[in-house]
N, C-alpha and C positions, 0 to 999 in steps of 0.2 A: 078331392081336397087339393087346393092351388099350392104350388110349391114354396117352399119357405124362403126368404131373401137370401139367407145363408146359400141355399143351393145354387141360386144364380151366381152368386159370387164365386162361389168354389168351381162352377162350371167354366167361368170366364177364366180363372186363374189356370185350370186345369189345361184349358185349349192353349193357352199362351205359352204355359211352361213345356208342354208336349212339343213344341215347335224347337225348344232348345237343344244344342247338341250335348250339353253337360249333364242332362238329366234324361232318366229313362221311367215313366210313371205307370204303373198297373193298378187299376181300380181293383178292390177287392170285392169280388163278385158283384161287379157294376154298382156299388155303393160309392157315391160322390162323397161320402164322409169318411172313407177309408182309402187311403193311399199307399202303396207299396213301392219303395225304390230303394232297398237296401235298409231304409227306415220304414217303419211302419207309421203312419200320420193317421190319426183319429181326430175329427174335427165335431165339435159341439155344436149344436143346432143354433147357439147364439152366437156362431162365428161370423163376423169378424170381433165381436165385442167380447168374446172369450177366447183365449188362446188354444191351439189346438195341442194334443199329445204327441210328442215324437219319442219314438225309441228304436232302437237297433234290433232288428230281427236275429241278429247273431251276436254274440258275446264279444265284446271289443275292450281291450285293456287299457285304461285311459282314465287320468285323475277326474275329469268331469262326467263319466259315464257310470250309473249305477250297474250293479251285477245284473239287474233285470233288463238292461238295454236303456232304459230311461236316460236322459240328457238333462244336466244340470247346467241351464245357461239363462242369464237374465231375461232375455229377450221373450222367453216362454213363460215368463213368472206373471201371476195376474197384475191386471192395471194398478196403478197407484203406487205412490211411495211407501216403501218398507222401512221403518225405523230400525227394526230389529236387524234386518241385514245391511242396512245402510245403503240399499238401492235406491235410486232416484226413480220418479215416473218415466225420464226420457229412456232409461236403461231397460225397462222391464215392457211388457207388452201392450200395445195400443191398437185401436181399430185400423190405424194406418198402416201397420204391417201387413206384409203379404208373405205367403209361402216361399216365394224366391227370396226375399231380405233373410228369412229364417235360415234356409239352406245355406245361403252365403255365409252367415254368421257361424253356422254350425262347422263349415268347412274351414274357417279361420280359426275355431276353437279346437278343432283337432290337430290343426299343425301349431297352435300356440296355446297350450293348457293354461287354465287358471288354478295353480296349484294353492293359493291362499284360503280358497273355500271350495276344497274336493269333494266329491261325490265317492270316489274310491279313495280312502286314505294311504291305502297300501301300494297303489298307482302312483299316487303324488308323491310318495316317498321315493319310490324307486326312479321316478323321472327327474326327480332333484339330486339324489345321490348317486346313481348308476345310469346314465341315459344309455349306456351301450347295450345293457340288459333289457333295459325298457324298449329300446327300439327293436331288438330281437324278437321281444314277446309279442309287441304290436303287428310286426312282419308275419309271425306265425299265423296270429288272428285273421290277418287280411287274406293270407294264402287261402286258409279254410272256407272263406267268404266268397272266393273268386268263383266257386261252382255254380253259384247262382248268378251270375252276371250273363245277361243275354249275349248270344252270339254277335260279334260285331260291334259291341256297346263299348266305347271309348269311356274308361274312369274318369271322374270330373277331376280337374284340377283347378287352382286359383285363376290359370290363364284362360279359361272357358267363359270366366264370370266377369273378367274386367271388360270395362267398356272400350270399343275401339278408340284410338287416340286419332282425334281430329286432323287432317291434313293441314299442315302449315300454308301458311299464304306464301306464294312466291314472290319475292320483291322485283324480279326481272318482269313478271306478268303485269305487276303494278306500274310500273314506268313504261311498258308497253302499251296498257291501255292508255295511260297519261299524253303518251306520243299520238296516239290516234285522236285525241280530242285536243291537239296542240294549238296554240293561240298566238298568232304572229303579231307581236306588240308593235313591229314597225309598220305594218300594213295599215295605210289610212283607212282603206275599204272596213276593215274590222272595227274601225272606231266610228264610222261614218254616221250612222244612225243616232248614236249617242250624242255626236257633236251637233247635228243638225237640230235634235230637241232642245240641247241647249241654246242654240243660236236664236230658236224661236221662242223660248221663254223669255231670252233676254230682250228680245224686240217688243214682245209684249207687255214687258214691264215698263219700257222706255215710252210706250204708246200710252200707258194709263198714267204715267208720270206727268206726261205733256198734256194729257186731257185734265188732269187735276190743277196743273199751274195755269191753264186757260180760264178753268172756272174760278180761282182764286182772283183773277185779274179783272173779270167780268164786273162793272158797275151795279 
């Protein structure tokens, strides 16, 4: 049986993400459809046309995480506009999305919860009314989960996912390059070829004018 298109897509994404410093991926029993990276990722055979299922393997107290570890985030909702929730098609899943973009969205959500449509109402209320207690409880969950971190692995933070800032152009280099290609406007040799061409063109015009005049005067 030939491999499914989704297998080729996932294999390519797996190889690309495996090179990143901010993520550590294990395949569940060498199954390309199940990834484990503190999150359990399960991909449908119709991926990328259908979104994957993301869930935390350990409980995490958070307004947008269900008690069973599932994540409530727009980018993982089925494609198309949802009138009931008010989500536009641009906020939801589309085949253009990739695992990396979803992981970055999840990192952002963990840092900045959406408490207006919570998956965990109690966590949402605590985040709103008592952030000190909320932060302590989350810290306890994080400490419990650290036992599963591979040795030497650096936990992901936003800095790992930010693109490198392009180096600004150096104005000194610009002017230095310009000096190397400097043009001496006072040097007649620089303008010589252009002046010769203009003189030649003028002489040809004069000759043509003389010939035309001679033809007109002939009987």
